Every structure is written in structure tokens, then in C-alpha cells.
Backbone as CSV, one residue per row, in Angstrom:
resi,resn,N_x,N_y,N_z,CA_x,CA_y,CA_z,C_x,C_y,C_z
1,MET,14.416,18.332,11.950,15.088,18.979,13.081,14.602,20.430,13.269
2,ALA,13.854,20.965,12.434,13.204,22.408,12.629,12.119,22.281,13.901
3,GLY,11.466,21.164,13.924,10.494,21.011,14.815,10.695,20.585,16.230
4,ALA,12.129,20.247,16.450,12.758,19.626,17.531,12.588,20.653,18.493
5,GLU,12.613,20.616,20.087,12.668,21.554,20.999,14.077,22.043,21.098
6,LYS,14.536,23.261,21.545,15.924,23.988,21.555,16.803,23.018,22.188
7,ASP,16.281,22.459,23.420,17.153,21.506,24.154,17.339,20.119,23.724
8,GLN,16.524,20.011,22.763,16.642,18.461,22.420,17.256,18.270,21.043
9,ARG,17.851,19.494,20.327,18.159,19.395,18.857,19.840,18.738,18.888
10,GLY,20.236,18.576,19.991,21.792,17.873,19.873,21.381,16.273,19.822
11,VAL,20.383,15.944,20.473,19.952,14.300,20.485,19.270,14.149,19.196
12,THR,18.271,14.910,18.821,17.935,14.739,17.260,19.013,14.762,16.405
13,SER,19.933,15.666,16.188,20.857,15.620,15.507,21.656,14.400,15.486
14,ALA,22.205,13.817,16.533,22.885,12.491,16.821,21.904,11.341,16.269
15,LEU,20.719,11.498,16.636,20.034,9.995,16.094,19.882,10.159,14.451
16,LEU,19.873,11.396,13.979,19.998,11.305,12.444,21.269,10.784,11.962
17,ALA,22.105,11.333,12.641,23.546,10.935,12.099,23.664,9.252,12.251
18,LEU,23.268,8.718,13.515,23.112,7.264,13.690,22.440,6.725,12.626
19,GLY,21.284,7.058,12.569,20.461,6.448,11.398,21.279,6.545,10.090
20,ARG,21.585,7.803,9.526,22.342,7.818,8.395,23.649,6.734,8.370
21,ASN,24.277,6.650,9.212,25.384,5.558,9.283,25.185,4.471,9.387
22,SER,24.045,3.870,9.965,23.633,2.755,9.956,23.156,2.211,8.897
23,GLY,22.275,3.266,7.971,22.043,2.958,6.786,23.295,2.676,5.540
24,LEU,24.202,3.389,5.808,25.398,3.245,4.877,26.001,2.193,5.282
25,ILE,26.009,1.660,6.257,27.075,0.268,6.541,25.837,-0.706,6.136
26,THR,24.766,-0.763,6.448,23.773,-1.715,6.066,23.889,-1.951,4.398
27,GLY,23.714,-0.816,3.824,23.782,-0.691,2.420,24.922,-1.215,1.871
28,ALA,26.255,-0.911,2.255,27.300,-1.136,1.825,27.607,-2.915,2.042
29,SER,26.952,-3.159,2.985,27.132,-4.937,3.285,26.239,-5.879,2.684
30,ALA,25.196,-5.136,2.265,24.156,-5.667,1.748,24.420,-5.933,-0.030
31,MET,25.214,-4.713,-0.392,25.653,-4.812,-1.952,26.788,-5.587,-2.148
32,GLY,27.575,-5.606,-0.908,28.912,-6.505,-1.207,28.238,-8.075,-1.095
33,ALA,27.346,-8.385,-0.216,26.848,-9.604,-0.324,26.229,-10.003,-1.706
34,LEU,25.654,-9.313,-2.065,24.829,-9.236,-3.650,26.247,-9.625,-4.661
35,PHE,26.826,-8.660,-4.741,28.171,-9.027,-5.505,28.751,-10.288,-5.345
36,ALA,29.027,-10.795,-3.993,29.585,-11.980,-4.013,28.693,-13.004,-4.490
37,LEU,27.361,-12.867,-4.383,26.632,-13.965,-4.794,26.439,-13.978,-6.068
38,GLY,26.568,-12.772,-6.735,26.550,-12.765,-8.235,27.748,-13.219,-8.779
39,SER,28.918,-13.232,-8.143,30.461,-13.225,-8.822,30.360,-14.962,-8.867
40,GLY,29.845,-15.632,-8.028,30.341,-16.910,-7.894,29.293,-17.857,-8.929
41,THR,28.455,-17.328,-9.726,27.373,-18.174,-10.372,28.016,-18.625,-11.793
42,THR,28.707,-17.546,-12.562,29.080,-17.723,-13.860,30.614,-17.497,-14.136
43,ASP,31.238,-18.022,-15.252,32.683,-17.510,-15.592,32.938,-16.184,-15.763
44,HIS,31.953,-15.380,-15.986,32.291,-13.851,-15.979,31.328,-13.335,-14.662
45,GLY,31.765,-13.927,-13.598,31.405,-13.541,-12.226,31.592,-12.023,-11.985
46,GLY,32.412,-11.486,-11.742,32.681,-9.955,-11.768,31.523,-9.058,-12.580
47,GLY,31.349,-9.329,-13.677,30.657,-8.592,-14.585,29.043,-8.970,-13.939
48,PHE,28.595,-10.087,-13.755,27.460,-10.498,-13.388,27.165,-9.813,-11.913
49,GLY,27.930,-9.891,-10.997,27.974,-9.375,-9.766,27.753,-8.164,-9.709
50,LEU,28.325,-7.162,-10.655,27.852,-5.853,-10.824,26.671,-5.509,-11.370
51,GLU,26.662,-6.296,-12.542,25.023,-6.402,-12.812,23.961,-6.504,-12.010
52,LEU,23.983,-7.535,-11.041,23.163,-7.552,-9.900,23.175,-6.443,-9.041
53,VAL,24.299,-6.059,-8.735,24.377,-4.764,-7.499,23.675,-3.576,-7.923
54,PHE,23.860,-3.221,-9.596,23.060,-2.195,-10.147,21.783,-2.148,-10.237
55,ALA,21.581,-3.443,-10.850,20.166,-3.936,-10.629,18.982,-3.464,-9.419
56,ALA,19.673,-4.264,-8.431,19.236,-3.783,-6.910,19.417,-2.370,-6.612
57,ALA,20.385,-1.496,-7.033,20.200,-0.137,-6.649,19.203,0.441,-7.554
58,THR,19.255,0.134,-8.607,18.140,0.877,-9.461,16.766,0.634,-9.067
59,ALA,16.455,-0.538,-8.593,15.194,-0.873,-7.913,15.073,-0.079,-6.601
60,PHE,15.725,-0.042,-5.655,15.784,0.598,-4.515,15.653,2.368,-5.086
61,VAL,16.291,2.924,-5.984,15.944,4.102,-6.264,14.517,4.472,-6.798
62,ALA,14.177,3.375,-7.687,12.849,3.478,-8.219,11.843,3.340,-7.034
63,LEU,11.743,2.517,-6.241,11.283,2.495,-4.766,11.045,3.769,-4.086
64,ALA,12.282,4.570,-3.765,12.366,5.703,-3.086,11.734,6.814,-3.787
65,LEU,11.991,6.794,-5.130,10.984,7.724,-5.759,9.665,7.656,-5.891
66,GLY,9.236,6.662,-6.240,7.873,6.211,-6.051,7.221,6.596,-4.606
67,LEU,7.859,6.163,-3.429,7.455,6.561,-2.107,7.295,8.193,-2.070
68,SER,8.699,8.618,-2.450,8.543,10.079,-2.320,7.330,10.731,-3.117
69,THR,7.157,10.578,-4.194,5.821,11.186,-5.182,4.813,10.441,-4.286
70,TRP,4.614,9.533,-4.002,3.364,9.138,-3.238,2.921,10.276,-1.867
71,ALA,4.201,10.109,-1.207,4.154,11.031,0.094,3.596,12.841,-0.295
72,THR,4.221,12.974,-1.482,4.084,14.571,-1.834,2.641,14.781,-2.178
73,ARG,2.373,13.681,-2.871,0.977,14.112,-3.510,-0.170,13.872,-2.243
74,LYS,0.114,12.871,-1.304,-0.699,12.753,-0.315,-0.630,13.909,0.775
75,SER,0.554,14.538,0.792,0.694,15.628,1.778,-0.165,16.931,1.008
76,ALA,0.027,16.880,-0.415,-0.647,18.162,-0.949,-2.013,18.117,-1.047
77,SER,-2.635,16.911,-0.999,-4.035,16.883,-1.146,-4.785,17.077,0.149
78,ARG,-4.329,17.273,1.489,-4.667,17.629,2.506,-4.924,19.078,2.887
């Protein structure tokens, strides 16, 4: 946002909000689908569905942390 031209800040802000909301909807839908997939496989479906959702969320957090660390080190070496 700081690098955007003054007359383009509204468009930049709207695109940022659109991306954030799209990510929220996509993530919630994907986690709901994973829960539904995991819930129907065992007698203790709800528990396994939650386990699957939290495992996927943990993997995404680890991936984001790794990418953030990599990008920070890459930009610091320039």
C-alpha cells in the first residue's frame, strides 16, 4: 500500500480486501470439505475429521512460516 500512487490507493485497498476475503472463503470451504471427508471414514468421525482439519492447518502454518523465513533471508542477503 505504501508503494501505491496516491490516486491508486483505493483500488489497491479494494484488491487487498478482495484477496483477503477470497482466501477466507476458500480456506473455510476447503477445511469444511476436509472435515466432511474425515468424518465419514470411522465410527468416531467427528474426532477424526477435526484431527484431519487441524493437521492440514498445521501443515499450512508450517509452510507459511518456512516461506516467510526463506523470503526474509533472501531479501536480507541482497
